C-alpha positions in Angstrom: 0.0 0.0 0.1 1.5 3.4 -1.1 2.0 5.7 1.9 -0.2 9.0 2.0 0.7 11.8 4.3 1.3 15.5 4.4 4.4 17.6 5.3 3.8 20.9 6.7 6.1 23.6 7.9 4.6 24.9 10.9 7.4 27.3 11.7 10.3 28.5 9.4 13.1 31.1 10.6 16.5 31.6 9.4 18.2 28.2 9.5 15.3 26.5 11.5 12.1 24.8 10.4 9.7 22.6 12.4 8.0 20.1 10.2 4.8 18.1 10.9 4.5 14.8 8.9 1.1 13.2 9.4 -0.9 10.7 9.3 1.5 7.9 9.8 0.7 4.4 10.8 1.4 3.4 14.3 5.1 3.0 15.1 6.1 4.8 11.9 6.6 8.1 13.8 9.4 6.8 15.6 10.9 4.8 12.8 11.0 7.6 10.5 11.8 10.0 13.1 15.0 8.2 14.3 16.3 7.3 11.0 16.0 10.9 9.6 17.6 12.3 12.5 20.6 10.1 12.4 21.3 10.7 8.8 20.6 14.3 9.3 23.3 14.5 12.0 25.8 12.2 10.6 25.7 11.7 6.7 24.8 15.2 5.2 27.2 16.4 2.6 28.9 19.8 3.5 32.2 21.6 3.1 34.9 22.8 5.7 38.7 24.1 5.7 40.8 21.0 5.6 44.2 22.5 5.6 45.7 26.0 6.4 49.0 27.7 5.3 49.9 30.9 7.3 52.7 33.0 6.1 55.3 33.1 8.9 53.8 30.0 10.8 55.5 26.7 10.6 53.0 24.7 13.0 49.9 25.2 15.0 51.5 26.1 18.4 53.2 29.0 17.1 52.1 32.8 17.6 52.0 35.5 15.3 53.2 39.0 16.0 50.3 41.5 16.3 47.6 38.9 16.7 45.8 38.8 19.9 44.9 35.1 19.4 47.5 32.4 19.4 47.7 30.3 16.2 45.8 27.4 17.9 42.7 29.6 18.9 42.9 31.1 15.5 42.8 27.8 14.0 39.8 26.8 16.1 37.9 29.8 14.9 38.6 28.8 11.1 36.9 25.5 11.9 34.0 27.3 12.6 33.8 29.1 9.3 30.7 27.4 7.2 31.2 27.3 3.4 28.4 26.7 0.7 30.3 24.6 -1.6 29.6 21.4 -3.4 32.2 20.9 -6.0 34.1 17.5 -6.4 37.5 19.2 -6.1 39.1 21.2 -3.5 39.2 25.0 -3.7 41.5 27.3 -2.5 40.5 30.6 -0.5 42.9 33.4 1.0 42.5 35.7 3.9 44.7 39.0 3.9 44.7 41.6 6.6 46.9 44.2 8.1 44.5 46.8 9.6 44.1 47.2 13.3 40.9 45.5 14.7 38.8 42.4 13.8 39.0 40.1 11.1 35.9 38.5 10.2 35.2 35.5 8.0 33.4 37.8 5.4 37.1 39.0 4.8 38.1 35.8 3.3 38.3 35.9 -0.5 36.6 33.2 -2.4 36.3 31.6 -6.0 33.2 31.2 -7.7 31.1 28.6 -6.4 32.3 29.3 -3.0 30.3 31.2 -0.4 31.0 32.1 3.3 27.5 31.3 5.2 28.7 33.0 8.5 30.5 36.3 7.4 30.1 38.0 10.8 32.1 35.3 12.5 35.3 36.8 14.2 38.6 35.1 13.2 41.2 37.0 15.1 42.3 40.6 16.5 45.0 42.4 15.0 46.8 45.4 16.6 49.2 47.9 15.0 52.0 46.3 12.6 50.4 43.1 12.3 50.1 41.2 9.1 48.0 38.1 8.6 48.1 36.3 5.4 46.5 32.9 5.2 45.7 30.4 2.4 43.1 27.8 3.0 41.9 24.5 1.2 38.0 23.9 1.3 36.8 20.5 0.7 33.5 18.9 0.3 32.6 15.6 2.6 30.2 13.7 4.7 30.5 13.6 8.6 33.8 14.3 10.0 37.3 14.0 9.0 40.1 14.0 11.5 43.3 16.0 10.6 45.6 12.8 11.2 43.9 11.3 8.2 45.4 14.0 6.0 49.0 14.7 7.1 50.8 17.0 4.9 54.5 16.6 4.0 54.8 20.0 3.0 56.2 22.4 6.0 53.9 25.1 6.9 50.7 23.4 5.9 48.8 22.5 8.8 45.4 19.8 8.3 42.5 20.7 10.4 40.0 18.6 11.6 36.9 19.1 9.4 33.3 18.8 10.5 31.2 18.7 7.0 27.9 18.3 8.2 25.5 21.4 7.5 23.1 20.1 10.0 23.6 21.4 13.6 20.9 20.0 15.5 17.7 17.9 15.2 14.8 17.2 17.5 11.7 15.0 17.0 8.8 13.9 18.9 5.8 11.7 18.2 2.1 12.5 18.9 -1.0 10.4 18.5 -3.6 11.6 16.0 -6.4 10.6 14.1 -8.2 9.8 10.9 -11.7 9.7 10.9 -12.8 7.6 13.7 -9.4 5.8 13.9 -7.2 6.9 16.5 -4.3 4.7 16.2 -2.0 7.0 13.8 0.9 9.0 14.6 2.0 12.6 13.8 5.9 13.3 13.9 7.2 16.7 14.7 10.6 17.2 13.3 12.8 20.2 14.0 15.9 21.0 12.0 18.5 23.6 12.7 21.4 24.3 9.9 24.2 26.4 9.6 22.9 28.3 6.7 24.6 26.7 3.7 21.5 24.4 3.2 17.7 25.3 4.0 16.0 22.8 6.7 13.8 21.6 3.7 16.5 20.5 1.5 18.5 19.0 4.3 15.3 17.0 5.0 14.8 16.1 1.4 18.5 15.1 1.0 18.4 12.8 4.1 15.2 11.1 2.8 17.0 10.5 -0.6 19.8 9.1 1.3 17.5 6.6 3.1 15.8 5.7 -0.2 19.1 4.7 -1.5 19.9 2.2 0.8 16.5 0.6 0.7 16.7 0.4 -2.9 19.9 -1.9 -2.6 17.6 -4.1 -0.5 14.9 -4.3 -3.3 17.2 -4.3 -6.1 20.8 -5.4 -4.9 23.8 -4.3 -7.0 26.4 -6.7 -7.3 29.3 -5.5 -5.3 32.9 -6.8 -6.1 34.5 -8.6 -3.0 37.8 -6.9 -2.0 40.2 -8.6 0.1 40.3 -6.2 2.9 37.3 -4.3 3.9 37.4 -1.3 6.0 35.0 -1.5 8.7 34.0 1.8 10.3 33.2 2.0 14.1 29.8 1.7 15.3 29.7 5.4 16.2 30.4 6.4 12.5 31.8 10.0 11.9 30.4 11.2 15.0 32.5 9.0 17.2 35.6 11.1 16.1 34.4 14.6 16.9 36.5 16.1 19.5 34.8 17.3 22.5 35.4 21.0 21.6 33.1 20.5 18.6 29.8 19.2 20.4 28.8 22.4 21.8 30.1 22.1 25.3 31.1 24.8 27.7 34.7 25.7 27.3 35.4 24.8 31.0 33.8 21.3 30.7 35.4 20.6 27.3 38.7 21.4 28.6 38.4 19.4 31.7 37.5 16.3 29.8 40.3 16.7 27.1 42.8 17.2 29.9 41.6 13.7 31.5 42.0 11.8 28.3 38.2 12.1 27.1 39.0 14.1 24.1 36.5 12.4 21.7 32.9 11.4 21.4 33.8 7.6 21.3 35.8 7.8 24.3 33.1 9.6 26.2 30.1 7.4 25.4 32.6 4.3 26.3 33.6 5.9 29.7 32.1 4.6 33.1 30.1 7.2 35.0 32.4 6.7 38.0 35.5 7.5 35.7 33.7 10.9 34.6 32.7 11.9 38.0 36.4 11.8 39.0 37.4 14.4 36.4 38.3 17.5 38.1 35.9 20.5 38.0 33.1 17.8 36.9 30.0 16.9 38.8 26.4 15.4 38.2 25.1 18.6 36.5 28.1 18.7 34.2 27.4 15.0 33.1 23.9 16.1 32.1 25.0 18.8 30.2 27.6 16.4 28.5 24.7 13.8 27.7 22.4 16.8 26.3 25.2 17.7 24.0 25.7 14.1 22.7 22.0 13.5 22.4 22.1 16.4 20.0 24.5 14.0 17.9 22.3 10.9 18.1 24.5 9.2 20.9 24.4 9.4 24.7 26.7 8.1 27.7 27.0 4.6 28.4 25.3 4.9 31.8 22.6 7.4 31.1 
């Protein structure tokens, strides 16, 4: 039987939309909500800075004369820049500044086809005499790509951890609804927040196409050549490789976790509660904050 339901946009704001999907057969609200949320958070294509070259800087632990931020903080700010770009090849963007004051993402010079989605993001603060000249590589990808997978042999080129996903947050809930006299139907309420490089509606449609592709492989399997070695991705997927600084935790909490060795999502979700409680400057409330941040990525603490 072919499914028949409506998709309404109940509330649409900049980078946010609340969708209502109804009526759905009993149980399908949770089924669709869970699947869509997971794909939206972990399997959407986006673009990010993957490597950086800064004039006068050899490595990420350097400092640049006249720049308030150290190079490491500057690189962390660059990782927050969101690019609208879907090309197959990497693109080169540049940043040059020598005036006193703030340097923003909008100061980045981009080629045709590449656009900065958050131009007001402050990247650095320069004082008199400072000169900042940066060349960045922007690449398209899915999920998360750690820097150590892209080690550069050239001196002065710094690889960055890249979070490609254009979807920042997804929530859903399921309510009962009725069709005529029948009351055993579901209404799926789905909220989607994006980084502005795509709209929530586009993200929803792309995630649905992604799922359809997998289901089609079940219905009409394509022959896959067997290889001697098959790479097996960890059960958490790209989310597991996210650093604690990249999941929206307060700086104090993220620093405390990183200093204690819990520097990635994978290490966090596999940690025992007793071990986390022992981390200096953390308590029960901090664990709640951590778990809330993890849930936004589709995972949670082991003992939550």
